[in-house]
Structures are given as structure tokens and as C-alpha cells.
N, C-alpha and C positions, 0 to 999 in steps of 0.2 A: 433450559435456561441458556441464553447467549452469553458468550464470554465478554468481558469488558474490553474496551479499546484503550491501549496505552500508547502515547505518542511521544517520540523522542523530541527534546527541545529543538534540535537542529531542523526537524521537519516543521515544527511550528514557526520557526524563524523563516524558513523557505516559503511557507504558506503566506506569511505576512508580506512578502516581497511581490507576490503575484497581483495581477489586476483583480478588481472586485469580481468580475465574471469568472475568471479562472479559479479564484479562491472558492467561489460558491460551488463550482462543479466539483472541485476536489473534496470539499467538505461533504457534499451530497454522497460522493463515492465512499467516503469514510463512514458515513451513517449507514450505508447499505452493507458494508463489509461483515459485521457480526451476524446478521440475519442470512446473508447470501452464502457464507462459507459452508462448503459441504453440500450445497444444494445446486447442482449443475444447471438446472433450468432457470434458476433465479440469478446465479452469479454470472451468467453469460453477458449480462449488460455491463458489468464492471471487469469482465475478463480475468478472473482469478486464474493464475497459472502456477503450478508447482515448479520450484527451482531447485529444491533440495529436500532433505528429510523433513525439516520443519520450516523451510523457507519458501515464501510465496511472493508473487507480485500481483498487483491489480491495477487496472486502468484508473487513473485519477481524472484525466480529461483526454482530449484528443492527442496531446503531445507528452503528457507526464504520466509517470508510473510510481506507485508506492511499493516499497519492499517491506514485507512484514514477516514476523516470526509467529508461528502457532505455538504458544506456550500453554501449559496446563490450565491456567486460569485467565489468560488474556491473549489478545492479539497485539503484539508489540510492533508498531509502525516505526521502522528505524531509518527509512530513507525516502526521499522524494526527488525524482529527477527525470530527465528525458531518456529516451532509449539508449543513446550513447553513454550517458552518465551511469546508467544502470549496468550496461555492458562492462564499462571500465571498473565499476565497483566489484562486480562479480569476478572479474579477472584478477583483481587485487588479492583475492584469497581471504578477504576479511570474514567471509561467511563459511570458510572451510571447505 
């Protein structure tokens, strides 16, 4: 059974700010995440990459990335941003 997908309200707000095309690409990536996680041949398309013990990123579209946590019962999508925003977030130490 696939884990559920939980999305931080800040990510939802950011999605709403995107163009219709970019939003659609991001939402498709989110739909793929639960099934693709842990299956390297499948997740190659969304580029899931481990960043920490339970911290991962995946490609949302050509320029955006999701940061998510692998929790026991869910994947918690906590951030959506471009490469530089993700780098700044990780350097901030928010995710330990």
C-alpha cells in the first residue's frame, strides 16, 4: 500500500501562484511520487534524490523542486522552490 501524500499549506499557496501549465506539471509529479518512491526505474522521471536521513527532493517541473519528508504513514511535501531556493533552505539548517 502506498503512503498518503500530505502537502504543507505554503506549498499549496505556491502552486496556486504558478501558471496553469507549470501547476499541471507539478501536480502530475506529486501524483507520481507515492508510486515511484523506492522504485528507481520508475522514479527516474521525477528525479527523486535523497538529501538526508528522511529528507528527499523530487523534480516538480523543469525549474522547480519539491522537498519532502518520508514519514511512517505519509510523504510530507514541505517546500516547493527553484534550485537556488532549495539550496538556501538546506543551508538554513531547518532540516537539521
